[in-house]
Structures are given as C-alpha cells and as structure tokens.
C-alpha positions as CSV (number, residue, x, y, z in Angstrom):
1,M,-19.7,-7.9,3.0
2,K,-22.0,-10.9,2.6
3,N,-24.2,-12.0,5.5
4,N,-22.5,-15.5,5.7
5,K,-19.3,-13.7,6.6
6,F,-21.0,-12.2,9.6
7,M,-22.3,-15.6,10.6
8,Q,-18.8,-16.8,11.1
9,I,-18.0,-14.2,13.8
10,P,-18.6,-15.4,17.3
11,K,-20.5,-13.4,19.9
12,L,-17.5,-13.5,22.3
13,P,-14.9,-11.2,23.7
14,G,-11.8,-10.6,21.5
15,V,-9.5,-8.3,19.6
16,Y,-9.9,-7.5,15.9
17,L,-7.2,-6.3,13.4
18,M,-8.1,-4.4,10.2
19,Y,-5.9,-4.5,7.2
20,D,-5.6,-2.5,4.0
21,G,-5.2,-3.9,0.5
22,V,-1.4,-4.5,0.8
23,G,-1.6,-6.3,4.1
24,N,-0.7,-3.4,6.6
25,V,-2.6,-3.4,9.9
26,I,-4.5,-0.1,9.9
27,Y,-6.5,-0.4,13.1
28,I,-6.7,-2.6,16.2
29,G,-9.7,-2.7,18.5
30,K,-11.3,-4.8,21.3
31,A,-14.8,-5.9,21.8
32,K,-17.0,-7.6,24.4
33,N,-19.0,-9.0,21.5
34,L,-16.9,-9.4,18.3
35,K,-19.8,-10.1,16.0
36,S,-21.7,-7.0,17.1
37,R,-18.7,-4.7,17.1
38,I,-17.4,-5.7,13.6
39,S,-20.9,-5.6,12.1
40,S,-21.3,-2.0,13.4
41,Y,-18.6,-0.8,11.0
42,F,-20.8,-1.6,8.0
43,S,-23.8,0.4,9.3
44,A,-21.9,3.3,10.8
45,D,-23.1,6.9,10.8
46,I,-21.4,9.1,8.2
47,N,-19.8,11.2,10.9
48,S,-18.4,8.3,12.9
49,K,-14.8,7.2,13.1
50,A,-15.7,4.0,11.4
51,T,-16.4,5.7,8.1
52,T,-12.8,6.9,7.8
53,I,-11.5,3.3,7.5
54,I,-14.2,1.6,5.5
55,T,-12.8,2.5,2.1
56,S,-9.2,1.4,3.1
57,M,-10.2,-1.9,4.9
58,R,-9.9,-5.1,2.9
59,K,-9.5,-7.8,5.6
60,I,-10.3,-8.4,9.2
61,D,-8.7,-10.9,11.6
62,Y,-9.9,-11.6,15.1
63,I,-8.5,-13.2,18.2
64,L,-10.8,-14.8,20.7
65,C,-10.2,-13.9,24.3
66,A,-11.3,-15.5,27.6
67,S,-12.7,-12.1,28.9
68,E,-13.1,-8.5,28.0
69,R,-10.2,-7.8,30.4
70,E,-7.9,-10.2,28.5
71,A,-9.0,-8.5,25.2
72,L,-8.0,-5.1,26.6
73,I,-4.5,-6.4,27.6
74,I,-3.9,-8.0,24.2
75,E,-5.2,-4.9,22.4
76,R,-2.8,-2.7,24.2
77,Q,0.0,-5.1,23.6
78,L,-0.6,-5.3,19.9
79,I,-1.1,-1.5,19.4
80,G,2.2,-0.9,21.3
81,K,4.1,-3.3,19.0
82,I,2.4,-2.6,15.6
83,N,1.4,1.0,16.0
84,P,-1.4,1.1,13.4
85,H,-2.1,4.3,11.5
86,F,-5.6,4.9,12.8
87,N,-4.8,4.1,16.4
88,S,-2.0,6.6,16.3
89,M,-4.2,9.2,14.5
90,W,-6.9,9.1,17.1
91,K,-4.4,9.2,19.9
92,D,-2.6,12.4,18.9
93,D,-3.6,15.7,17.4
94,K,-1.7,15.6,14.2
95,S,-3.2,17.3,11.1
96,Y,-4.2,14.5,8.9
97,P,-5.8,15.1,5.5
98,Y,-9.5,15.0,4.4
99,I,-11.2,14.5,1.1
100,K,-13.5,17.5,0.4
101,F,-16.5,17.0,-1.9
102,S,-17.7,20.5,-2.6
103,I,-21.4,19.9,-3.1
104,N,-22.1,23.5,-2.2
105,E,-20.8,24.5,-5.6
106,D,-22.8,24.5,-8.9
107,F,-20.2,22.1,-10.3
108,P,-18.7,20.2,-7.4
109,R,-15.0,19.1,-7.1
110,L,-13.0,16.6,-5.1
111,V,-10.2,18.4,-3.1
112,F,-7.4,17.2,-0.9
113,T,-7.3,19.3,2.2
114,R,-6.0,19.4,5.8
115,R,-8.6,21.9,7.0
116,K,-12.2,21.0,7.8
117,I,-14.4,24.1,7.8
118,K,-18.1,24.9,7.9
119,D,-18.8,25.6,4.3
120,S,-21.6,23.2,3.5
121,A,-19.2,20.8,1.7
122,L,-18.9,17.1,2.6
123,Y,-15.7,16.1,4.3
124,F,-14.4,12.5,4.5
125,G,-11.6,11.5,6.8
126,P,-9.3,12.2,8.3
127,Y,-7.0,9.7,6.7
128,P,-3.4,8.9,7.8
129,Q,-2.2,7.4,4.5
130,L,-1.4,10.4,2.4
131,F,-0.2,8.5,-0.7
132,Y,-3.3,6.3,-0.9
133,I,-5.7,9.2,-0.5
134,K,-4.1,11.2,-3.3
135,K,-4.3,8.1,-5.5
136,L,-7.9,7.6,-4.5
137,I,-8.8,11.2,-5.5
138,Q,-7.1,10.7,-8.9
139,W,-9.0,7.5,-9.5
140,L,-12.4,9.0,-8.5
141,K,-11.8,12.0,-10.8
142,R,-11.2,9.7,-13.8
143,L,-14.0,7.3,-12.9
144,F,-16.7,10.0,-12.5
145,K,-15.2,12.6,-14.9
146,I,-15.5,15.1,-12.1
147,R,-13.8,18.4,-13.1
148,P,-10.1,18.5,-11.9
149,C,-9.6,22.2,-12.6
150,K,-9.5,24.9,-9.8
151,I,-11.7,27.4,-11.6
152,D,-14.7,28.7,-9.6
153,L,-17.6,27.9,-11.9
154,F,-21.1,29.4,-11.6
155,E,-23.9,28.2,-13.9
156,G,-25.2,31.7,-14.5
157,S,-21.7,33.2,-15.2
158,L,-19.5,30.8,-17.1
159,P,-16.0,31.9,-18.3
160,K,-15.5,33.2,-21.8
161,E,-15.3,30.4,-24.3
162,K,-11.9,31.5,-25.7
163,N,-10.4,31.1,-22.3
164,V,-11.5,27.5,-21.8
165,K,-12.1,25.9,-25.2
166,S,-8.6,24.4,-25.4
167,C,-9.0,22.6,-22.0
168,L,-7.2,19.2,-22.3
169,Y,-9.4,17.6,-19.6
170,Y,-12.5,18.1,-21.9
171,H,-10.8,17.1,-25.2
172,T,-9.4,13.9,-23.6
173,E,-12.8,13.1,-22.2
174,L,-11.7,13.4,-18.6
175,C,-14.4,16.0,-17.9
176,Y,-17.9,16.8,-19.0
177,G,-16.9,20.4,-19.9
178,P,-19.2,22.4,-17.6
179,C,-17.1,25.5,-18.2
180,L,-18.1,25.3,-21.9
181,G,-21.8,25.1,-21.0
182,N,-22.0,21.4,-22.2
183,I,-23.8,20.3,-19.1
184,T,-26.1,21.9,-16.6
185,S,-25.4,21.9,-12.9
186,E,-28.3,19.5,-12.3
187,E,-27.1,17.1,-14.9
188,Y,-23.5,17.3,-13.7
189,K,-24.5,16.6,-10.0
190,Q,-26.6,13.6,-11.1
191,K,-23.7,12.1,-12.9
192,I,-21.3,12.4,-10.0
193,R,-23.7,11.6,-7.1
194,G,-22.2,8.2,-6.7
195,I,-19.1,9.7,-5.2
196,E,-20.8,10.2,-1.9
197,L,-21.9,6.6,-1.8
198,F,-18.4,5.4,-2.6
199,L,-16.7,7.5,0.0
200,N,-19.2,6.2,2.6
201,G,-18.3,2.7,1.6
202,K,-21.8,2.0,0.3
203,F,-20.5,-0.2,-2.6
204,K,-23.4,-2.5,-2.8
205,K,-26.0,0.3,-3.0
206,L,-23.9,2.1,-5.6
207,K,-23.6,-1.1,-7.7
208,N,-27.4,-1.6,-7.6
209,E,-28.0,2.0,-8.6
210,W,-25.6,1.8,-11.6
211,E,-27.0,-1.6,-12.7
212,K,-30.5,0.0,-12.8
213,Q,-29.2,3.0,-14.7
214,M,-27.4,0.9,-17.2
215,F,-30.5,-1.2,-17.9
216,N,-32.7,1.9,-18.4
217,L,-30.2,3.5,-20.7
218,S,-29.8,0.4,-22.8
219,T,-33.6,-0.1,-23.0
220,N,-34.0,3.5,-24.3
221,M,-31.1,3.0,-26.7
222,F,-28.7,5.4,-25.0
223,Y,-25.8,3.0,-25.7
224,E,-22.9,5.4,-25.1
225,D,-24.2,6.4,-21.7
226,A,-24.9,2.8,-20.8
227,K,-21.3,1.9,-21.8
228,E,-20.0,4.6,-19.5
229,I,-22.0,3.1,-16.5
230,R,-20.8,-0.4,-17.5
231,D,-17.1,0.8,-17.3
232,R,-17.8,2.3,-13.9
233,L,-19.2,-1.0,-12.7
234,Y,-16.0,-2.8,-13.9
235,A,-13.8,-0.2,-12.1
236,L,-15.9,-0.5,-8.9
237,Q,-15.7,-4.3,-8.9
238,S,-11.9,-4.0,-9.1
239,M,-11.6,-1.3,-6.4
240,S,-14.1,-2.7,-3.8
241,E,-12.6,-6.0,-3.0
242,R,-14.5,-8.2,-0.6
243,V,-13.5,-7.9,3.1
244,M,-12.2,-11.2,4.3
245,I,-12.7,-12.3,7.9
246,S,-10.7,-15.0,9.6
247,E,-9.8,-16.1,13.1
248,I,-6.1,-16.0,14.2
249,D,-4.8,-18.0,17.2
250,Q,-2.4,-16.9,19.9
251,E,0.6,-18.4,18.2
252,E,0.0,-16.1,15.2
253,V,-0.3,-13.2,17.5
254,N,3.0,-14.1,19.1
255,Q,4.7,-14.4,15.7
256,S,3.3,-11.0,14.8
257,I,4.7,-9.4,18.0
258,K,8.0,-11.1,17.5
259,R,8.3,-9.6,14.0
260,A,7.4,-6.2,15.3
261,D,10.0,-6.6,18.0
262,S,12.7,-7.5,15.5
263,I,11.9,-4.5,13.3
264,N,11.9,-2.1,16.3
265,E,15.1,-3.6,17.6
266,L,16.8,-3.3,14.2
267,K,15.9,0.3,14.0
268,N,17.5,1.0,17.3
269,F,20.6,-1.0,16.7
270,L,21.3,0.6,13.3
271,G,20.3,4.1,14.4
272,L,17.8,4.4,11.6
273,K,15.4,7.4,11.3
274,C,12.4,5.2,10.6
275,Q,11.3,1.6,11.1
276,P,12.7,-0.7,8.4
277,A,9.3,-2.0,7.5
278,I,10.5,-2.9,3.9
279,I,13.9,-4.6,3.6
280,E,15.4,-5.7,0.3
281,G,18.2,-8.3,0.3
282,F,20.7,-9.1,-2.5
283,D,22.9,-12.0,-3.2
284,N,25.1,-13.2,-6.2
285,S,25.6,-16.8,-7.4
286,N,28.1,-18.2,-9.9
287,I,30.5,-21.1,-10.4
288,H,33.9,-20.2,-11.9
289,G,32.2,-17.2,-13.5
290,M,29.7,-19.2,-15.4
291,D,26.1,-18.2,-15.6
292,A,26.6,-15.4,-13.1
293,V,23.3,-14.4,-11.6
294,A,21.9,-12.4,-8.7
295,S,18.7,-12.2,-6.7
296,M,16.8,-9.7,-4.7
297,V,14.1,-10.5,-2.1
298,R,11.8,-8.2,-0.4
299,F,10.5,-8.6,3.2
300,Q,7.6,-6.4,4.4
301,N,6.9,-6.2,8.1
302,G,9.2,-9.2,8.6
303,I,7.3,-11.4,6.1
304,A,8.6,-12.5,2.7
305,D,6.9,-10.6,-0.1
306,K,7.5,-13.1,-2.9
307,G,5.5,-11.2,-5.4
308,N,8.2,-8.6,-5.4
309,Y,11.2,-10.9,-5.7
310,R,13.5,-10.2,-8.6
311,R,16.3,-12.2,-10.3
312,F,19.0,-10.9,-12.6
313,K,21.5,-12.2,-15.2
314,I,24.7,-10.4,-14.8
315,K,25.2,-8.4,-18.1
316,T,28.2,-6.1,-17.7
317,V,30.7,-8.3,-15.7
318,H,32.5,-11.0,-17.6
319,S,34.7,-12.4,-14.9
320,V,34.4,-13.5,-11.2
321,D,33.9,-10.1,-9.6
322,D,31.3,-10.1,-6.8
323,F,31.8,-6.4,-6.2
324,A,31.1,-5.3,-9.8
325,S,28.2,-7.7,-10.0
326,M,26.6,-6.3,-6.8
327,K,27.0,-2.8,-8.1
328,E,25.3,-3.7,-11.4
329,V,22.2,-5.4,-9.8
330,V,21.7,-2.7,-7.2
331,F,21.9,0.0,-9.9
332,R,19.5,-2.0,-12.2
333,R,17.0,-2.6,-9.4
334,Y,16.6,1.0,-8.2
335,S,16.9,2.7,-11.6
336,S,13.9,0.4,-12.5
337,L,12.0,1.5,-9.4
338,I,12.7,5.2,-10.2
339,R,11.4,4.8,-13.8
340,K,8.2,3.0,-12.5
341,N,7.7,5.3,-9.5
342,G,7.9,2.2,-7.3
343,K,8.0,2.1,-3.5
344,M,11.6,2.2,-2.2
345,P,12.7,0.0,0.7
346,N,13.6,1.4,4.1
347,L,16.7,-0.7,4.3
348,I,19.0,-2.6,1.9
349,L,20.9,-5.7,3.0
350,V,23.7,-7.2,0.8
351,D,25.4,-10.5,1.4
352,G,29.1,-10.0,2.1
353,G,31.5,-7.6,3.7
354,K,32.9,-4.1,3.2
355,G,33.5,-4.6,-0.5
356,Q,29.9,-5.5,-1.3
357,L,28.7,-2.7,0.9
358,K,30.9,-0.2,-0.9
359,S,29.7,-1.5,-4.3
360,A,26.0,-1.1,-3.3
361,L,26.6,2.4,-2.0
362,S,28.4,3.4,-5.2
363,A,25.3,2.3,-7.3
364,L,23.0,4.3,-5.0
365,N,25.2,7.4,-5.2
366,K,25.1,7.2,-8.9
367,L,21.3,7.3,-8.7
368,M,21.4,10.0,-6.0
369,L,19.4,7.8,-3.7
370,H,19.9,7.9,0.1
371,I,18.7,4.5,1.4
372,P,20.4,3.0,4.4
373,V,22.6,0.0,3.3
374,I,24.2,-2.7,5.4
375,S,26.1,-5.9,4.6
376,L,26.0,-9.2,6.6
377,A,29.2,-11.4,6.4
378,K,28.8,-15.1,7.0
379,G,30.9,-16.7,9.7
380,N,30.9,-14.3,12.6
381,E,27.7,-12.6,11.2
382,E,29.4,-9.2,11.2
383,I,27.2,-6.3,10.1
384,F,29.1,-3.6,8.2
385,L,27.6,-0.1,8.1
386,Q,28.4,3.0,6.1
387,N,31.0,5.4,7.6
388,K,31.9,2.9,10.4
389,D,35.2,1.0,10.4
390,E,34.3,-1.6,12.9
391,P,31.5,-4.1,12.2
392,L,28.4,-4.4,14.5
393,I,28.0,-7.8,16.1
394,L,24.6,-8.5,17.5
395,N,23.7,-11.1,20.1
396,K,23.2,-14.4,18.3
397,H,19.8,-14.8,20.0
398,S,18.5,-11.3,19.1
399,E,15.4,-11.2,16.9
400,S,16.8,-8.5,14.7
401,L,19.8,-10.7,13.8
402,K,17.5,-13.6,13.1
403,L,15.5,-11.3,10.7
404,L,18.6,-10.3,8.8
405,Q,19.8,-13.9,8.6
406,S,16.4,-15.0,7.2
407,I,16.5,-12.3,4.5
408,R,20.2,-13.1,3.6
409,D,19.4,-16.9,3.5
410,E,16.3,-16.4,1.4
411,A,18.2,-14.2,-1.1
412,H,20.9,-16.9,-1.3
413,R,18.3,-19.6,-1.9
414,F,16.6,-17.7,-4.6
415,A,19.9,-16.9,-6.3
416,V,21.1,-20.5,-6.2
417,S,17.8,-21.8,-7.5
418,Y,18.0,-19.4,-10.5
419,H,21.6,-20.4,-11.1
420,R,20.7,-24.1,-11.1
421,K,17.8,-23.5,-13.5
422,L,20.1,-21.8,-16.0
423,R,22.8,-24.5,-15.7
424,M,20.2,-27.2,-16.4
425,K,18.8,-25.2,-19.4
426,N,22.3,-24.8,-20.8
427,F,23.1,-28.5,-20.3
428,F,20.0,-29.6,-22.2
429,D,20.5,-27.0,-24.9
430,S,24.0,-28.5,-25.5
431,L,22.8,-32.0,-26.1
C-alpha cells in the first residue's frame, strides 16, 4: 500500500471492513484511531492475527463514528448481520487450515494442514477460506517450482535414479528435480526463499529483491534465469493487487445491513440449509415464438453481479413453450458450470409458476445437481417450492420478497433487452 493511501485515513474513531478479491467482507473491526489501527496491519508481527488476512485482503472500507462507544455498537451490529469469516474463526474453536512451509527439511515443501505442531516448520494461518487456500498453494508451487511430491528427501541420501527419473513434475519443468541430484539443498532454498516473504504479505520487499536478482542475472548473461525471475514478477503483479481504501457513509451501512437481513430472512422462510449468498435468476422472452431468448442474472450478497450475467438463444425449442425453454437454458447454464468447475449458486429463482419450477428441476436432475429452486409468479407474487403443493406468500413489505422481486425483474429486463437487440438486428438485415 502506498503512503498516500494512509494519508487519506483520519485519526478518528470508526469501524473498518476488510474485503477479499471477490468483494466478500472477511473481517470487521473497530478503532479509536482508524489511521493507526489500519496502518498496523501492514507492519504486523509474523505471529499476529493480522498476518492471517494480509494475503486475502484487497480492499478496506471505513465508517467514521462519533465516539469509540458508537464504533463498538456499529461493529457488533455489522458482525451480527454479515458474520465475516475471520470474526467467526476467532470467536469459536473450529479447526481451520494452515499452510505449512517445511523449512526444516533439506528440500522444503508447501503443505496444507489442520495441525500446527512444534517441528521447526513455518505455519501461516489459520485461514477460514478452504477453497482459496488450496488454490493459493497450487499457485505458489507453480510460481516457485517448489517440489509437489510427498517424498522425504535428504541431500545425503537421495532415492535411486530409476525410481524417480520418470517424474512428470521435473520433465514438465514444474520442479527443479532435487530427487535427481540436479540442485543442492542450499541452491533450492535460495530459489524458494521468496515464499516466506509472500505469505507474510511483504510484496514490495519481494518485488525489490526479484528486480535486483533479475538485473544481476541479465548483467552476467544468465538470461534463462533472468527470464524465470521476470515471469515471477509478472505473476506477483497480477496476484498482489493494491489494497483500496475508501470511506462509506451510514446510508451504505444501512443498505448493507438491509441486504444481510433479506438473505437471512430468505434462508429462514425457505428452510434452506445455508444462506443464499449467491442467487441466480432466469427468465424467457419471445413474441409469437420469434427470436426466443432467455437470460440469467446472478446476485451475490444481494448485489447484482453483472460480470456473471448470461444470455441464451433458444436452440432446441421451435414453438412457444416456456417450460421446454426453461429446461433448456437451466441445463445449458449448469452443464457449462460443471465443465468449467465454476461456483454453483446457493439458490435458483425462475420466473413463473409450477410448470417453470418443474422444468428447472428436471434439468438439474438430469445433471444430478441438488440446488434449491423456487419460482416466483407475477400477480400475487406466489413462491412455489419443490415438494410443496401450496405456494408461499410473503408479506409484501418483507426484505426477502423485495430481493426476489429485484432479481426476477432484473432477469426480465436483461432478457427483454437481448430480445429487442435481436429483433433490431433481424430487421436491418432484412432491408
């Protein structure tokens, strides 16, 4: 973080919210002096709690408060509504994972573990976001070419060559090949020493070290080694986005709380096992069967995620059949997510009644997916659920109904705009 970012933070009481790279709030805290407290995260001791969120944090918002007492009240209110990962983790005694860097070995490894023991290795964490930590370990292994195997290697007693010479990691240049004696323990540790700086969030120091190494290697005409450092710098630049800091006002806080209320309320009304943090809504659009299209919108934490909107031309239905069209687009959407290993929603909303609901469920059953699905019928705003004959009717003033309506209306708007675009294109093509 640059110094001018710190200059923007006032030395006043307030609440700060920390976000990860996809916009999720991961930690909420209060401070008597916001500038001092936020700055402390970037000079934290390796064993402090702060180091466990440095690598995940990409943005900080703060709310100015009249006093430290008011900050405490707002902090508690927000934590109760949003329930961020790190606040929950430090509140309970769940077993969260660590990243283990086995510097006590001749040829260290990065290991995912839930046990922190006294073995002279370095441990980073604990981290509550399991998926991201596994991805981070994979990324670091590729970046540093740290050995991914589970073999216990000792420099003075390497395995027989015939047992390791066919190692794919080495032949695909994903590892330096210490098991084949291609690199000494000292050389290997020198090449991967940047891992510790990275996991401590010391991106600037790591960048400076690599730039010096690249210059020295180029000067001495070790161009291949210099190229490797250059590629690391590019990867580091992509990974270590700048942390953005901004002030949010009380109205934004109220909106955030309202969204959290609507999601919690919806979970309870529908009897869901988890909060519907990600909801995807579908709608069809056609006029007399012409240019039949459909849309899908995604809302995350009650906010439209427009980068993940999708639109579809109906391909297999050649008449006015909303049910068949709904089945087609739901099948296409989630078969695509399966192929791409994408993140599935917590809830699916389709526009219509029992027929559209049945069509969506049929598509999911074909894919062997078990995602909760509901339909919302216009008029009386009836909500149809799987395995229930009678619809659910929510209070028209409830926040959960307003959320569903906003998703349904946005899906409709997106479908109609696509349909209009196709009609105009066809009209001009016919001239």
